[in-house]
C-alpha positions as CSV (number, residue, x, y, z in Angstrom):
1,M,-19.9,-61.0,-20.8
2,S,-20.3,-57.4,-20.0
3,T,-18.2,-55.1,-18.1
4,S,-19.2,-51.7,-16.9
5,I,-16.8,-49.1,-16.4
6,G,-17.6,-46.9,-13.4
7,T,-16.5,-43.3,-13.0
8,I,-14.4,-42.3,-10.1
9,E,-15.7,-39.3,-8.2
10,K,-13.2,-36.9,-6.8
11,P,-14.1,-35.3,-3.5
12,A,-15.3,-31.7,-3.6
13,V,-12.5,-29.5,-2.8
14,S,-13.3,-26.0,-1.8
15,T,-10.6,-23.5,-2.2
16,V,-10.6,-20.4,-0.1
17,R,-8.7,-17.4,-1.2
18,K,-7.0,-15.4,1.6
19,I,-7.0,-11.7,1.2
20,A,-3.4,-10.6,1.4
21,P,-2.6,-8.6,4.5
22,R,-2.8,-4.8,3.8
23,Y,-0.1,-2.3,5.1
24,R,-0.4,1.5,5.7
25,V,2.4,3.7,4.2
26,L,2.8,6.7,6.5
27,L,4.6,9.9,5.8
28,H,6.1,11.6,8.8
29,N,6.5,15.3,9.1
30,D,10.0,16.8,9.1
31,E,11.5,20.2,9.4
32,F,13.8,19.9,6.3
33,N,11.6,19.6,3.2
34,G,9.3,22.2,1.8
35,M,5.6,21.6,1.5
36,E,5.7,21.8,-2.4
37,Y,8.5,19.3,-2.6
38,V,6.6,16.8,-0.4
39,V,3.6,17.1,-2.6
40,E,5.7,16.7,-5.7
41,C,7.3,13.6,-4.3
42,L,4.0,12.0,-3.3
43,V,2.5,12.5,-6.7
44,Q,5.6,11.1,-8.4
45,T,5.8,8.1,-6.2
46,V,2.1,7.1,-6.0
47,P,0.6,7.6,-9.3
48,A,-2.9,7.1,-8.1
49,L,-2.7,10.2,-6.0
50,T,-3.9,13.5,-7.3
51,V,-2.4,16.9,-6.3
52,P,-5.2,17.7,-4.0
53,Q,-4.9,14.2,-2.4
54,A,-1.2,14.7,-1.8
55,I,-1.7,18.2,-0.3
56,D,-4.3,16.7,2.0
57,I,-1.6,13.9,3.0
58,M,1.3,16.6,3.5
59,M,-1.0,18.8,5.7
60,Q,-2.0,15.7,7.9
61,A,1.6,14.9,8.3
62,H,2.5,18.5,9.0
63,N,-0.3,19.0,11.6
64,S,-0.5,15.8,13.3
65,G,3.0,14.2,12.7
66,T,2.0,11.5,10.3
67,G,-0.1,11.3,7.2
68,L,-1.6,8.1,5.7
69,V,-0.3,7.9,2.1
70,I,-1.8,4.5,0.9
71,V,-2.9,1.2,2.1
72,C,-1.8,-1.8,-0.1
73,E,-0.1,-5.1,-0.1
74,L,3.3,-5.4,1.5
75,E,5.3,-5.4,-1.7
76,H,3.8,-2.3,-3.0
77,A,4.0,-0.7,0.5
78,E,7.6,-1.4,0.7
79,F,8.1,0.1,-2.8
80,Y,6.3,3.3,-1.9
81,C,8.1,3.6,1.5
82,D,11.5,3.2,-0.2
83,S,10.8,5.6,-2.8
84,L,9.7,8.3,-0.5
85,C,12.8,7.8,1.6
86,S,15.1,7.9,-1.4
87,K,13.8,11.4,-2.0
88,G,14.8,12.5,1.5
89,L,11.3,12.0,3.1
90,T,10.6,10.1,6.2
91,S,8.2,7.2,5.7
92,T,7.3,4.0,7.5
93,I,4.9,1.0,6.9
94,E,2.7,-0.7,9.4
95,P,0.1,-3.4,9.3
96,D,-3.4,-2.1,8.6
97,E,-5.7,-3.4,11.3
């Protein structure tokens, strides 16, 4: 007597990774903090920023009211925003569209 053992095939499962939503960290112009201080805070808060990039962001905020600091995942955006606010700067986050 012979018994054959069959294999059980699992249905193919496709996993689709969703890209985490991105958020924009914005720096708002204020009349209280000096330009050098703002640049220093940006570089300290976002290590990926160079001094010339921080100057550009500060000037964008100074000239148009807001400057885009970085676009990243929500947890990082909240951290950067909170860090800038703790240094006396005005910062907000918004979904990146």
